N, C-alpha and C positions, 0 to 999 in steps of 0.2 A: 058472574064468574065464568070464564071460557073453561070447558071441560077438555081434557086430552082424549082423543080418539084415535086408536093406533091405525086403522085402515084409512080414515079420512086424513090423517096427518101425513101418511106415506103418499097418498094420492096429490095432496097439496103441494108437498115438496117435489114430486115427479113433475107436476105441471109447471111449477117454478123453474126447475132446472131445464125443462124443455124450453121455456121461454127465453132463458138465459143464453142457451145454445143458439136459438134462431136469432138473437140479437148479436150475439158475440161472433158468429161464424163469419159474416161479411167483414168485420174488423180484422180477424184472423187472416182471412184471405188477402186483405190489403197489406197487412204486416208481412206475410209470407211473400207476396208479389214485390215488396220493396227490398227483398234480399236477394232476388234473382236478376238476371240480365233481361233486357226487353225481348230478346229472342226467345228466351225460355218461357216467358209468360204467354206468348202468342201461340205456343205450341199446344196441341190438344193429346192428352189432358194436360191442364196447367198442374205444375208441381204444388202438392199439398204440405210439404215440409220446408222449413227455412233454408235458404241457399247460403253461399259464401261471398255475396257481393254487398253486404249491408252498408259498411262503412263508406265505400265508394259510391253508392247510390244516394245515400244521405248528404255526402259531401257535394255531389253534383246538384242535389236538389237545394241545399242551404246557400251555396256560393255561385251557382249558375254554371254554364259552359256545356250544357247538353247539347246533342245535335238532333233533337227531335223536330218535327214540322211545326209545332206550336211555339209559344213563348218559352224562353230560356232564361228569363230574369231571375235573379237570386231570390230564393224563398225567405232568406233571412231579412231581407229589405220588406218583403210582402208582410212578414209577420210583425215586423216593426210598425208598419202602417196600421195594421189590424189592431195592434196593441194600443197604440195612441188613440186611434178612432174609438176603440171600445171604452177606454178609460175616459176620454172626454165627453163621450156621450153618457156614460154612467154617472160621473161626478156632475156633469151638467143637468142631467135629469133630476138627480137627487137634491141638488142645491136649489134649482128653480122650483121644484115641487114643494120642498120644506117652506120656502119664503112665501110662496103662493098660498099654501094651506094656511100659514101662520097669519097672513094678511086677512083671509078669508074668515078665519075663526076669532080672531082677537081685535080686530079693528072694525070701526064702524065707518061706512063710507056709503055714498049714494049708489043705488043699484048693485049692492054687494051680492044679493042672490043671482042676479041677472049675469054677473060676470062669472060667478061659479058655474052656473049652468051653461054658459057659453063655452067655457072650458070644457066642461063635461060633454057636451054635444060633440066636441072634436074627436071623441072616440069612435064616432061613425064616419070619420074622414081619415082613413089610414093613408100611408104615403103613396100607395098606388092610385088612390083617387085623385090626388092633387099633384101628381107626379110632373105633369106638363108645366102648370104655372110655377111650381117650385124650380124646376129646371130653368126656366126662362129667367127667373129673378136671379138665381146663382150665376147663370151666364152672363147676364147683363152687369152683375157686380164683379166679373173676372175672378170668380172663386172656383172655377173648374180646375181639376188636377191640384187641389190644395187640401190641407187638413181642415180648413175653415168650410170648404165646400162639402167635405164629407160628413162633418159633424153637425153643424149649425143647425140645418133643416131637420134634424132628428132628435134635438136636444129636448124639446117641449115634451112633457108627458101628462095627459090628462089622468091616466090610471094612478100614477104615483101621486098626483096632487090629490085626488080622491081618497086614497088609503090614508095619506097623512091627515087629511081634514077629519075624516072619520076617527083617527086616534086622538087627535088634538081635542075633540069633542068629548073623549072619555076622561080626559084629565080634570081632576077635581077643582072646582072654583076656589077652594081653600088655598091651594097652592098659588094662584093668581093674587089672591088677597094678601097672602104671606109675603109674596114677593114685592107687592105694591107697598106694604108697611114697611119693609126693609129698605125701601127706597130704590128698588131695581127697576130701571127703564125698561122698555119693550125688548130691546136687542139683548140686554143682560138676561131677561127672563128667558128669552129664546135660546141663548147660548148656555147658561148654567143649569137651566130645568128642563127645557123641552128637548134639546139635542140629546143630553144623557137618558132621558126616558125614551127616545125614539131609536135608541142604537140597535136593537133588535130589528126593528122594521127596516132601518137603513141597510143592516147587513143583508137581509132577505131580498130587499130591492136591488142591492149591488150585484148579487149573483145572478138575478134575473135579467137586469139591465146589461151587465157585461156580456152574457151570452147572446142577448139581443144585438148588441153593437158589434160583437165579433162576427156573427153570422149573416150581417147584412149583405144582400146580393143586389136587388134591383137597383137601388139608388147609386151604390158605388159603380155598377155596370154603365150608368148614364153619365155619372160625374167625373170618371176618370178615362183618360185616353192614353195617358203616359205610363209605360212600364214601372217608372220609379213611384207611383202613386197606386198601384194595384194592391188592394187588400188581398189576403191569402185566398179567400174564397173565390175572388175573381181570378187570381193567378191560376187557380186548379182548372177553371173554365178555359183560360187563354192557352193552356198547355196542350189541350186537346185540339188537333188540327184537322183530323179527317178519319181515314181508315186506320186499323190497328197498326199496320206496318209503319205509318207516319208518325206515330206517337212513342214516346218512351214511357211505357206504362209502369215500368218500375219507379221511375222519377215522379210520375203523377200519383202512385199510391204513396210513396214516401211522403210527399207533400200533403196528401190528405191525412196521414197519420200525424205529422208534425202540426197541421191545423187543428187537431182534435185535442191537443195536449193542454194549451192554456186554459180553455174552458173547463176541461176536466179537472185540471189542478185547482181551478177557483172553487168548483163544486166540492171537491174532496176537503180542501183546507178550510172551507167556510161551511161545511155540511151542518155541524153543530149550530152555528149562528142562524143559517137559513132556516132550519127546522124550527128553532126557537122563536124566530121572527114571525113564522107562520101561524104557530099554534099557542104561543105564550099569551096569557091573559093578564098577567101581573101588571100593575101600574105602579 
């Protein structure tokens, strides 16, 4: 049982508050910068209180039309590209991993363990290692500047396959026998029993994989050359052209704030399921 100690409790809360301030202060500066003009931001010292240009800045960011030296593409389109990419990667990873783990655990076929370890070994081969051959294949197939090119190379997930395999191994054999006695085939067993049991793990992986897909930078940087297919993370980079005077930093900061909203909303809305999926041991 944890004892209450006044001095230690105050110290712990003070450290936590300082940590929150350190993390939140850059976000606050970005929010403040997005409410001023570009000329106000490059002045020294930069204003630390919100300004009166918030709506026009966010309107310029969302619908384009800025006059900075970098990209002026609409951020609304970039966020749509990021959303589609993140959702396709997330659902693709979960679907493929579920079916892969199901096959590895419940089916007998030659070299089953070999195929599992072949999948597991790919954990040591991140995108950065195989970036050149992957780009070559995508380019030869004509998938540059397309949703297919942005998502298909990132869909497979050895981590999710391993996690689902470990969970399926804990499912009691009695459930398998009961389903077999009821005449359920493999896919019905998968749909009616395994999927409901896996919902908390699926929810936790959804949050992780959505953030992974939304924050992709290196692969979209290579796979996209058209402004119409820029994800929002790439869009922020393309907006920065050179020196401070050449950039609309208020629009850049507004874009950064907008880029943080979808993953933050996913974490907030699915926090309960996310935590339960990580710590729940009930089967």
